[in-house]
N, C-alpha and C positions, 0 to 999 in steps of 0.2 A: 850315846848313838841313839837315832830311831830308825824304827825299821816300818815298811808296808810290804803289802802284796804288789810287786807289780802287775799293773791292770788287772786283765782276767787271766794271769797266768797262777802257779803254784810256786813263784820266785819271790822270798821274802828278800829284799834288797835295802840296804843300806841308806838313809835317805841323801846322806853323801857317797858318790861312786868316785871311785880312783881314776885321775885319766893321766894316759901314760906318752904324749905323744911327744915330750923334750927325749924320752930315752931312747940313746942310740944317736945322739946329735950334742944334748947340752949336756945330758945326763950320761955316766959310765955304768957299766952294768951293777957295779959296787953300790953307787946311788941308787941306781933303779929299787935294787936288792933291799937296802937299808930303808927306802919310801917304803915300800911293801909290807916290810915288819911292823915297822912303825903303824901305818894306817891299819892294818889288821888289829893289832895290841887294842889297837884305839877303837875297833868296833866297825871298822867296815870292812864289806864281806861283797864289795861291787868292784868291778875288773872292766875298763873298755880302753879298747885297743883299735887294731888295724891294720890289714895287712901294708896297707901304704904306710905306714910308721915308721920313724920318726920324720917329723917336719923341720925345714923345708925338705919336703920328697926330692931323692935323688937316685939310682941305680945304684950305686954301691952302701948305701946306706938301708935300701928300704928291707924290710922283715925285722930289724934289728931288734924294735922294741915287742916284738910278740919273742924275737929269739930270749931278750932279757927276762921273761915275765915266764918261759918256758923253763930257763936253768932255775930260776927260782921254786916254782912249783915241784922241781925233779929234787933239787936240793932239800925242798922245808918240806916235802911230803903232804904239798896245801891243796890239794886241788880239792880235795871234799868243802877247804874251808871258804869256798870262795863261788861267787857267780862270777862267772868270766865270759865278756861279751868282745865282739870282734866284729869287724866289718870288713866287705867287698867293694871293692873301689870300684866305681862309674866310666863312662869314655873319657878323655882327655887326651889330648895330641902331646901335653905336657908328661904325659905316661906312658909314652910308645914301648919304655924298659920293661913295662908291665904286662905280660902276655899278648909283647905285639900290640896292644892298646886296647884296655879293660872292658870289658859289656857285660850286661848280664842276664848271656843268655846261660844254657846249659851245660854248657862246657867250657866259659870261661867260669863258674862260678863254680864248679867243680873241681878246675886246677885252683882256682882262688881258698876255697876252704882247705881242701889234701892238706895244701901248703901251709896253711895258718895253723891247724891242728899239728903238723908235724914241728915246726917252729914251738910251738906252744907246750908240747909235750904232755897234749892229752887225746882223748880219743872222742871228743866230745865240747862243745859249746852249750851253754847256756841261752844264750841270746846273738842272733846272727844277725846282722842289718846290714841294708842295701846303705852304701856310703853318701854315693848321691845318684839321681835317675838318669836313667839310660835313655831319654829323650830332651829336645833344646825346652827347657825353662826356665822361671827364674829363681836364682839359689845364690849362695854366698856372697849375697849382698846386691845383687841385682833386682831391681824393682819393679823397670815394666816388663811384661810380655811379649816378646814378638815372635807370631808364628813363622812354620819355617814348613812351610808345605811339602819339601822333597827331603825332611828329616830322614835318616834311618837309626830308628829306633827300635827296640826289643821290645814285644808287647809286655805288659807287665803279666798276662795270664801265663805266657812261656817262663817268668819267672819265676813268678807264685808256683808253677807246676814242677821245677826245678828245685827252689826250696821245700815242696811238699816232699819229692822222694829222700831228702836230706834225713828230713825228717823220719821217716817212716826206715832209715837204714839206719836212724839213733846215733846221727853223725852231730846234731843239735834238736834242741830240746824246743826253742823259740825262734821267733821271727820279728824286723824290726825294719823300720825306713830311718832315715837320715836325710836332714836336708831336702824335705820331701812338701808337697805342696797341699793345699784340701782337697782339689782335685787327684791327687796321685793318691792317696792316702785315701779316702773317700770308695776310689775304684776297686783298689785293693778290698777293701773289706766286703766291697759287692763283691766281688769275683769271689773271695773266698767262701761268702755262704751260696754265692749258686752253683757253685762247683764241689763244695765238702771238701775246703782245701786250707791250708792253714791260717790263721788272721793274724794281722799285726798286730803285736805285743805292746811295742811302745814306739814314739817316735825323738830320733835326736836332731836337736833344732839349736840355734844358736838362741840363746835369751839370757838377758842383762836389762841395767839398769840404761843402755845407750839404744839399745834394741829388743824391744815391747811387740816388734808386730807379730808374734806368736798369741796374741791375745786375740789379734781383729776376727781371725775367723779360724785357727786352729783351736783354739783354747776351748770351745765350744763343743767340737770334733773328739777333743779329748776327754773331754767330762762326760758326753752325752754315749760315746762307743766306747771307752774305758781302754783307752790308747793313750797313756799319760807322755809326759815331757822328759826326755832325757833332757836335760840344757846344758848345752857346752857354751864354753866363753864367759863363764857366769862374770868375770872378771875382765870382759872386752879385753884379752890378753895382756890383762894387767894394771891398764891404764887405770881404772877405774879406784887402783891403791894410790892415784895420784902423784906416782913417781914420775912421769913423764909431764907435769905439768911447765908450762912456762920453756918449753924447749928442752928440759931436761932430759939427759939420755947417761942410766946408768950403765956403769960398765957390765958387762954379759947379761945385760938384759935384752930380751927378745926383740926389742923394737931398735935397739942399741946395733945389734947385731944384724939384721936381716931387717931390709928396706923393706920387703916382698909385703911385711905384715904392715898396713896401712889404712885398715878398715876404721878402726877407731881413732885416729888423727887429724880427721877436720876441724876447721875451724870452731864450727857448730858442735861438736864432739868436746873440743877445749872448754868450753862456756858451761856444759852440763857438768863434765867432770869436775870443775871447779866448784860449783853448784852444789854437788853428791860429797865431796870432801869437806866443803865448808857444813854443811848440813852435818856432817856426823863428825866433824870438830863442834860444832853449838852442845850435840850433845853425848861430849866424851866418847865417843865409839871412835873404833879402827874404821877407815874408811873403806877398806877389802871388807872385812867383814859385817859390815851395813851391807853390803851388795849383794854380798853371801846369804844373810839370813832374811832379804829383799826374797832372795831366788825360792831360798828352802820355805817363804809360808807361803808360796802358791798353791792352790789347793789344785790344778791341773798338773800337778809336777810329780814324778815316779821318781828321779833321782837327779842331785843336782851332782854334775861333773868337773871336781876342783883337779887344776893343775900347779906341779909347783914344781921348779929348778933346784930350791934349796932345803932342807930339811926346817929351819925356819916358817918360810913359808908356808910350808905343808900344815906344821903344828898351829900356826896361827887360821889358817882356813878351817882344817877341822873344829879350832873352839867354835867356829861360827852356828853350829849345830847347837849352841847351849844359849845364843844367843836372840831373844825375842824383841821385836822391834815396838814401841808402843805407840797409840795413835798418831801421838804429834811427830814422829817420825815417818809414820806412813804416810801424814799430810802432809809434812814437808815433802818427800820423793812426789809424792800425784802433782804436788804444785811447781814441782821443778817439770815435770814430765808433759803438764799441759803448755809451759813457758817453749821449750825445748823439745819437741815431740819428736821420737825416736832418731837422734841424730844420725845414727848409724845403721840403718836398716839393713 
């Protein structure tokens, strides 16, 4: 395993971070514990979760993922062995069962954090992230920004003030954003500087061979401001493995079970996936490992969040850490990107 300091924090995190969002839906508690045990054995010390998990989000399963991690921490006495990150949900009508509709103000964040800590069987989080913004903007695959003059948004300073209180109370060590835009991230950084408040340590956004939009503006911020990317969906919901090509729907696979996950299923995505699978096969590489190794190679990366529903998938994903892509493979990837640019932003 490889490790690096996360941005300007004191957290030494593994290059691969264990994602957990299927636990409680596609994975049982025992399977979650098995994944955690194996990941820790392989040197992964970074675990990412969220109050909303598992997905698809539902009232009767909300919080199960954190509960599974908490029972593992308690049974293994492993809190001091891991860097633990969770996230507070932003607003959404589809989450009306969560705090009556979650917001990122102090009252909501206090409730969200306390509930997460209780489920996770811990007194503190190493990294607490805002899952998505509390304002109208373009995230979750939205391209164009449509301004709403009458929007009801929690001011960024109010959110940052609340997070500062939690840091002072020792409940969280560092803070981060997720599904954030360049405007949002830079404003958080400016407010932190002006008001002597905690600084965003990381940004968790989608990044994979089908969606490299992070490179357009956020990559420079990540470098210059020391706010590295925690890349989620590095395999594009598993699509980059090639297992869904030509309309295939393997039994118990995510896109087979849940029709709501359509972000990486367009005709252009299919063309790009086929091209990447062909490239991997030309170089005797596993398509999934090639896709993960590409993400691992980015200089703006803080950690690559891998997720799996089976131990076989998890073991293969972790093995990607030892794969170094040669110049021919990287050139092939750039050629495909030029021909089919970001088919799934």
